[in-house]
C-alpha positions, 0 to 999 in steps of 0.5 A, a space after each residue: 500500500 505504501 507504494 501509492 502513499 502519495 496519492 492515498 494521502 491526498 485522498 485522506 486529506 480530501 476525506 474520501 472513503 476508499 479500500 485498498 487491495 495489497 499483495 501479501 504473498 506470491 508464488 511462481 512468475 507473479 508480476 508484482 511483489 508483496 506490498 504492491 497495491 490497488 485502491 478504489 475510492 467511493 466514486 469508483 476512481 482506481 489507482 495502482 496495480 496488483 498484477 499488471 492487468 491480469 486480475 485488476 478487474 476482479 480486485 476492483 470489484 473486491 474493493 468496491 464490495 469492501 467499501 459496501 460491507 466493511 469486510 476485510 478479506 484475503 483472496 487467492 488468484 492463480 492460473 486455471 488450466 481448466 478455463 483459460 479465460 477464467 480470472 487468473 494470472 496467465 503467467 502461471 503465478 499465484 498471488 494472495 491479496 488482502 482487501 481492506 476498507 480504510 476508515 481511520 486507524 493508523 493508516 492515515 499516519 502511515 500514508 503521511 509518513 510514506 508520502 513525506 519520505 520518512 522511514 516507517 513500517 506498517 505491519 498488518 495481520 493477514 492470516 490468523 484468528 477471525 477478528 484480527 485480520 487487517 489490524 495494523 501497527 505503524 512502527 517508527 525507526 526508534 521502535 515506537 509504534 501506534 495502533 493495536 493488533 490484539 488482546 496481548 500487549 506482548 503481541 504489539 511489542 513483538 510485532 513492533 520489534 519484527 517490523 523495526 528489524 525489517 524497516 532497518 533492512 528496508 524490506 517488505 515481506 511477511 513474518 510469523 509470530 504467535 498470537 500472544 507475541 511469542 513463537 508458540 501458540 496459534 500463529 499470525 502472519 504479518 505483512 510488513 511494508 517498509 517505507 524508506 527514503 529513496 536509495 542513493 545513486 552518486 554519479 562522479 564525473 560531470 560529463 554528457 554520459 552522466 546527464 543521461 545516467 541521471 535520467 535513468 537513475 531517477 527513472 529507477 527511483 534513486 535519489 541522484 547526486 552528481 559530483 565533480 571537482 570542476 565547477 565549470 562542469 558541475 552546474 545545475 544548468 547542466 544537470 537539472 534533473 539531479 537531486 544534488 550537484 556537488 562541486 568537490 573532489 570525489 573522494 573527499 565528498 564520498 568520505 563526508 557523505 552518507 551511504 548505505 547498503 542500497 547506495 550505488 556509486 558510478 565513476 564516470 571520470 576515467 581520470 586516474 587523479 580522480 579515480 584512484 583515490 575515489 575507488 580506494 575509498 569506495 571499495 571499502 564501503 558496504 554499498 550495493 554497487 561500484 562501477 567505473 567507466 573506461 576502456 579495457 586498457 584503462 581498466 587494467 591501468 586503473 587496477 594496477 594503480 589501485 593495487 599499488 595503493 593497497 587495494 586488495 584483490 577481494 576489494 577489486 573483485 567488487 568493482 564493475 569495470 568496464 561499467 555496464 552490460 554488453 549492449 553494444 551501447 555507443 550514445 550517452 543514452 544507450 550507455 546509461 541504459 547499459 549501466 542501469 541494466 547492470 545495476 538492476 541485474 546486480 540488485 535482483 540477481 539477474 544474469 544479464 542474458 537474453 530471456 529468449 531461449 533461456 531456461 532461467 527464472 524471469 524473476 530471480 528474487 521471488 519469494 516461495 509460493 504461498 502456503 495454503 489458503 488464507 481465509 476471509 473474515 467479517 
C-alpha cells in the first residue's frame, strides 16, 4: 500500500472513503511483489496495480464490495488450466491479496509518513484468528509504534520489534509470530511494508554520459547526486534533473557523505587523479554497487594503480569495470541504459542474458509460493 502513499494521502486529506487491495504473498512468475497495491475510492476512481492487468478487474470489484460491507478479506488468484479465460494470472503465478476498507486507524499516519519520505513500517495481520485480520501497527525507526493488533500487549511489542528489524533492512515481506507475541501458540502472519527514503545513486564525473545516467537513475527511483571537482562542469544548468550537484573532489565528498547498503556509486571520470583515490575509498564501503567507466586498457591501468595503493584483490573483485552490460551501447543514452541494466541485474540477481531461449527464472528474487489458503473474515 505504501507504494501509492502519495496519492492515498491526498485522498485522506480530501476525506474520501476508499479500500485498498495489497499483495501479501506470491508464488511462481507473479508480476508484482508483496506490498504492491490497488485502491478504489467511493466514486469508483482506481489507482495502482496488483498484477499488471491480469486480475485488476476482479480486485476492483473486491474493493468496491469492501467499501459496501466493511469486510476485510484475503483472496487467492492463480492460473486455471481448466478455463483459460477464467480470472487468473496467465503467467502461471499465484498471488494472495488482502482487501481492506480504510476508515481511520493508523493508516492515515502511515500514508503521511510514506508520502513525506520518512522511514516507517506498517505491519498488518493477514492470516490468523477471525477478528484480527487487517489490524495494523505503524512502527517508527526508534521502535515506537501506534495502533493495536490484539488482546496481548506482548503481541504489539513483538510485532513492533519484527517490523523495526525489517524497516532497518528496508524490506517488505511477511513474518510469523504467535498470537500472544511469542513463537508458540496459534500463529499470525504479518505483512510488513517498509517505507524508506529513496536509495542513493552518486554519479562522479560531470560529463554528457552522466546527464543521461541521471535520467535513468531517477527513472529507477534513486535519489541522484552528481559530483565533480570542476565547477565549470558541475552546474545545475547542466544537470537539472539531479537531486544534488556537488562541486568537490570525489573522494573527499564520498568520505563526508552518507551511504548505505542500497547506495550505488558510478565513476564516470576515467581520470586516474580522480579515480584512484575515489575507488580506494569506495571499495571499502558496504554499498550495493561500484562501477567505473573506461576502456579495457584503462581498466587494467586503473587496477594496477589501485593495487599499488593497497587495494586488495577481494576489494577489486567488487568493482564493475568496464561499467555496464554488453549492449553494444555507443550514445550517452544507450550507455546509461547499459549501466542501469547492470545495476538492476546486480540488485535482483539477474544474469544479464537474453530471456529468449533461456531456461532461467524471469524473476530471480521471488519469494516461495504461498502456503495454503488464507481465509476471509467479517
